C-alpha positions in Angstrom: 1.1 2.8 25.5 0.9 0.0 23.0 2.8 0.4 19.7 2.8 -1.6 16.6 5.8 -0.7 14.5 4.9 -1.7 11.0 7.9 -1.9 8.7 8.0 -3.1 5.1 11.6 -4.1 5.5 13.8 -7.2 5.5 14.8 -7.8 9.1 17.5 -8.2 10.1 19.3 -6.3 7.3 22.8 -5.0 6.6 21.3 -1.6 5.8 21.3 1.3 8.3 17.5 1.5 8.4 17.5 -1.9 10.1 19.5 -0.5 13.0 17.2 2.5 13.3 14.0 0.4 13.3 15.4 -2.2 15.8 16.8 0.4 18.2 13.6 2.4 18.0 11.6 -0.7 19.1 14.0 -1.5 21.9 14.0 2.0 23.3 10.3 2.6 22.9 9.9 -0.5 25.1 12.4 0.9 27.6 10.0 3.8 28.2 7.4 1.3 29.3 5.5 0.9 26.0 4.4 -2.5 24.8 6.0 -2.8 21.4 5.5 -5.3 18.5 7.6 -5.0 15.3 5.5 -6.2 12.3 7.5 -7.1 9.3 7.2 -9.4 6.2 8.9 -12.8 6.5 11.9 -12.6 4.1 15.1 -14.4 3.6 18.2 -12.6 4.9 21.9 -13.3 4.8 22.3 -11.9 8.3 22.7 -14.7 10.9 20.4 -14.8 13.9 17.2 -13.0 14.7 16.6 -9.3 15.1 17.7 -9.3 18.8 21.0 -11.2 18.3 21.9 -9.4 15.0 21.6 -6.0 16.6 22.5 -6.9 20.2 19.1 -5.9 21.6 17.3 -6.5 24.8 14.5 -8.9 24.3 11.9 -6.4 25.5 9.6 -6.3 22.5 7.9 -8.8 20.2 8.6 -9.5 16.5 5.6 -10.6 14.4 6.5 -11.8 10.9 3.8 -11.7 8.2 4.1 -14.8 6.0 3.4 -13.8 2.4 5.2 -14.8 -0.8 8.6 -13.0 -0.9 8.1 -11.6 -4.4 11.0 -9.1 -4.1 13.4 -11.9 -3.0 12.2 -14.1 -5.7 11.9 -11.7 -8.7 14.4 -9.0 -7.7 13.9 -5.3 -7.2 11.5 -4.8 -10.1 8.8 -2.2 -9.5 6.0 -4.7 -10.2 7.4 -7.2 -7.7 8.0 -4.5 -5.1 4.5 -3.0 -5.3 2.7 -6.3 -5.4 4.7 -7.5 -2.4 4.0 -4.1 -0.6 0.3 -4.4 -1.4 0.1 -8.0 -0.1 1.9 -7.0 3.1 -0.4 -4.0 3.7 -3.5 -6.1 3.2 -2.3 -8.8 5.5 -1.5 -6.3 8.2 -4.9 -4.5 7.7 -6.7 -7.8 8.1 -5.0 -8.4 11.4 -5.9 -5.0 12.6 -9.6 -5.1 11.7 -10.5 -6.7 15.0 -7.8 -5.3 17.2 -7.9 -2.6 19.8 -7.9 1.0 18.5 -6.1 2.1 21.6 -2.8 1.0 20.0 -0.6 3.3 18.0 0.6 2.3 14.6 4.1 3.6 14.0 5.5 3.4 10.5 7.9 4.8 7.9 5.4 4.0 5.1 3.2 6.9 4.2 0.6 4.7 2.4 0.0 2.9 5.7 -1.5 6.1 7.1 -4.7 4.6 5.5 -5.0 2.6 8.7 -6.7 5.8 10.0 -9.7 4.8 7.9 -10.1 1.7 10.1 -9.9 3.7 13.3 -6.2 3.7 14.2 -3.9 6.6 15.2 -0.9 6.4 12.9 2.5 8.0 13.6 4.5 8.5 10.4 8.3 8.7 10.7 9.3 10.5 7.5 12.7 9.8 6.0 12.0 11.4 2.6 9.3 13.0 0.6 8.9 11.0 -2.6 9.0 12.5 -6.0 5.2 12.1 -6.1 4.7 14.8 -3.5 1.0 15.1 -4.0 0.4 11.4 -3.3 2.9 11.4 -0.4 1.3 14.4 1.4 -2.2 12.9 0.7 -1.3 9.9 2.8 0.7 11.9 5.3 -2.3 14.2 6.1 -4.0 11.1 7.5 -1.3 10.7 10.1 -2.0 11.5 13.7 1.5 12.7 14.2 4.6 13.1 12.0 8.2 12.5 13.1 10.7 14.1 10.6 14.3 13.0 10.8 15.6 16.5 9.8 14.6 20.1 10.1 14.8 20.3 6.3 12.1 17.6 6.0 10.0 19.5 8.6 10.3 22.6 6.4 8.9 20.6 3.5 5.9 19.6 5.5 5.4 23.2 6.6 5.6 24.4 3.0 2.9 21.9 2.1 0.6 23.4 4.7 1.1 21.1 7.7 0.9 22.6 11.2 4.5 22.5 12.5 3.1 21.5 15.9 2.2 18.2 14.4 5.7 17.6 13.0 8.4 16.7 15.4 12.1 16.8 14.4 13.9 13.7 15.7 17.2 12.9 14.1 18.8 9.5 14.2 20.7 8.3 17.2 23.4 6.1 18.7 23.8 3.4 21.3 26.8 4.7 23.3 27.3 1.3 24.9 28.2 -0.1 21.5 30.2 2.8 20.0 31.8 4.5 23.1 34.3 1.7 23.7 37.6 1.8 25.5 40.1 0.9 22.8 43.3 2.5 21.7 43.9 3.1 18.0 46.8 0.6 18.0 44.8 -2.1 19.7 41.9 -1.6 17.2 44.3 -1.9 14.3 45.8 -5.1 15.7 42.3 -6.7 16.0 41.4 -5.7 12.4 44.8 -6.6 10.9 45.4 -3.1 9.7 48.8 -1.3 9.5 49.9 0.0 12.9 51.6 3.0 11.4 50.5 5.5 8.8 47.3 7.6 8.4 44.1 5.7 8.0 40.8 7.3 6.9 37.7 5.1 7.6 34.2 4.9 6.3 31.6 2.6 7.8 28.2 1.5 6.5 26.5 0.9 3.2 28.5 2.2 0.2 25.4 3.4 -1.7 21.8 4.4 -0.9 19.2 3.5 -3.5 22.2 2.9 -5.8 23.4 6.5 -5.2 27.0 7.0 -4.4 27.5 8.2 -0.8 30.8 9.9 -1.4 33.2 7.0 -2.0 33.8 8.2 -5.5 35.2 11.5 -4.2 37.2 9.8 -1.5 38.9 7.5 -3.9 39.5 10.3 -6.4 41.0 12.4 -3.6 43.5 9.7 -2.7 45.7 10.4 -5.7 46.5 13.8 -4.1 46.8 12.3 -0.6 49.8 10.0 -0.8 50.4 7.9 2.3 46.7 7.9 3.3 45.1 4.5 3.5 41.3 4.4 3.0 39.4 1.6 4.7 35.6 1.2 4.0 33.6 -1.5 5.6 29.9 -2.4 5.1 29.5 -2.8 1.3 27.8 -5.5 -0.6 29.6 -7.6 -3.2 28.3 -5.4 -6.1 29.4 -2.2 -4.5 32.8 -3.5 -3.4 33.6 -4.5 -6.9 32.3 -1.1 -8.2 34.7 0.8 -6.0 37.6 -1.6 -6.6 37.3 -0.8 -10.3 37.2 2.9 -9.4 40.4 2.6 -7.4 42.2 0.8 -10.2 41.0 3.5 -12.7 42.3 6.3 -10.4 45.5 4.4 -9.8 45.2 4.2 -6.0 44.3 0.5 -5.5 47.1 0.1 -3.1 45.6 2.8 -0.9 42.1 1.2 -0.6 40.8 -1.6 1.5 37.1 -2.5 1.0 35.4 -4.9 3.3 31.8 -6.3 3.5 29.1 -6.2 6.1 30.1 -6.2 9.8 28.0 -6.0 12.9 27.8 -2.8 14.9 30.3 -3.9 17.5 32.9 -4.5 14.8 32.1 -1.1 13.1 32.9 0.5 16.5 36.4 -1.1 16.4 37.0 0.1 12.8 36.1 3.7 13.9 38.6 3.4 16.8 41.3 2.3 14.4 40.9 5.5 12.3 42.8 8.8 12.3 39.7 10.4 10.7 36.2 9.3 9.8 34.7 10.2 6.5 31.2 11.0 5.2 31.6 13.4 2.2 28.1 12.9 0.9 27.3 14.4 -2.6 25.1 17.4 -3.0 21.9 15.7 -4.2 18.3 16.3 -3.1 18.3 13.1 -0.9 21.4 14.0 1.0 20.7 17.7 1.2 17.1 17.5 2.4 16.2 14.0 3.6 18.8 12.2 5.5 19.9 11.9 9.1 22.7 9.4 8.8 23.1 6.9 11.6 26.8 6.8 10.9 27.1 10.5 11.9 26.1 9.8 15.5 28.2 6.6 15.6 31.2 8.6 14.4 30.6 11.3 17.0 30.6 8.7 19.8 34.0 7.3 18.6 36.2 10.2 19.7 37.8 10.5 16.3 37.8 13.5 14.0 35.0 13.6 11.4 35.2 15.0 7.9 31.7 15.7 6.5 30.1 17.5 3.6 28.7 21.0 4.0 25.0 20.1 3.5 21.9 21.5 5.4 21.1 18.1 6.9 24.7 17.7 8.2 24.8 21.3 9.5 21.8 20.5 11.8 24.3 18.5 13.9 27.8 19.1 12.8 29.6 22.4 12.4 33.1 23.9 12.5 33.3 23.4 16.2 32.9 19.6 16.2 33.9 18.4 12.7 35.8 19.4 9.6 33.3 20.6 7.0 34.3 20.3 3.4 32.5 21.4 0.2 30.5 18.5 -1.4 31.8 17.1 -4.7 35.3 18.6 -4.3 37.9 15.8 -4.2 40.7 18.4 -4.2 39.5 20.1 -1.0 38.9 16.6 0.5 42.5 15.6 -0.4 43.9 18.7 1.3 41.9 18.0 4.4 43.1 14.4 4.5 46.7 15.5 4.5 46.7 18.1 7.2 46.7 17.5 11.0 43.4 17.7 12.8 42.6 19.4 16.1 41.6 16.8 18.8 39.3 19.4 20.3 36.8 18.8 17.4 36.5 15.1 18.3 36.0 15.9 22.0 33.3 18.4 21.2 31.5 15.9 18.9 31.6 13.3 21.7 30.1 15.9 24.1 27.4 16.9 21.6 26.3 13.3 20.8 25.3 12.6 24.4 21.9 14.2 23.6 21.4 12.1 20.5 21.0 8.6 22.0 18.3 6.2 20.8 16.9 6.3 24.4 16.6 10.1 24.5 15.0 10.0 21.0 12.4 7.4 22.1 11.5 9.5 25.2 11.0 12.6 23.1 8.8 10.7 20.5 6.7 9.0 23.2 6.0 12.3 24.9 5.1 13.8 21.5 2.6 11.0 20.8 
């Protein structure tokens, strides 16, 4: 099988979708497929190429489309975004016109399902249904197969009249060789220059998604009722780090908060090992309730540390009272109470056992069989 993974994304990137795209290409190639990642050429602050940035095997090809980087030059305005998107799509289409139709196009971009009109089979990996549902489903109906990252998303396709047999649920995954590391809590804290004693709650990954808070507001608010708990968050950009520093000062818990910037996955694994508990108290919004399959959830499960997560349908597809501590979303008081009490180590052990079936390799094999 030959797969062109077409992604309108800055690669490598500090955002979680970069990990998912890169790992998918690597593990598709491990199944025996010939894989080419097609992305626009864009400036990035991440050092190295896709392979070194994510620690990948060099078993697939990266093809960069050289078009003007309008988003990088003019910012995230809608006009610049859509013009850049259009130029990228046309450039890819022109390359495909004279290519073999035996290849699969794999993409997260619903409009790129129009490649069907030039004879290609397009697999759409759906991460959200846009607010313009009619337009989104119009393009999605041109897909040969659809991969939804949550059962909630699959249900949205079914409600729109799609045959469920054409929609596979494949949640995000984890590379156990990166996150299942042999490190004690004390050694991890020494490496990261964190206090060796006291309770530490850790959050890893981007602090916001599409400028939406990912639960850090509730965590910081909860700290005023959780004395002695140190909150460490790593993975934010400069704007978000300052945003939550201001929040911590307003709440009066600045001395309980450490905020750090982007770190590669191998370093995130060490932060997770340094934790007494790992946090992802996502708010109850349509995106988090229906669309997400957070990469951090599976990374947390591989760490062997207790997880505190919001009670949302997308979370409940993987986590439950037997492998995590589930708290009401948007309830800092309940979160504070949970931060203060001891946690049963059995939950972390069960999460570790459960995550064995959520590897990127297993996900790739399932998707290839579906295609």
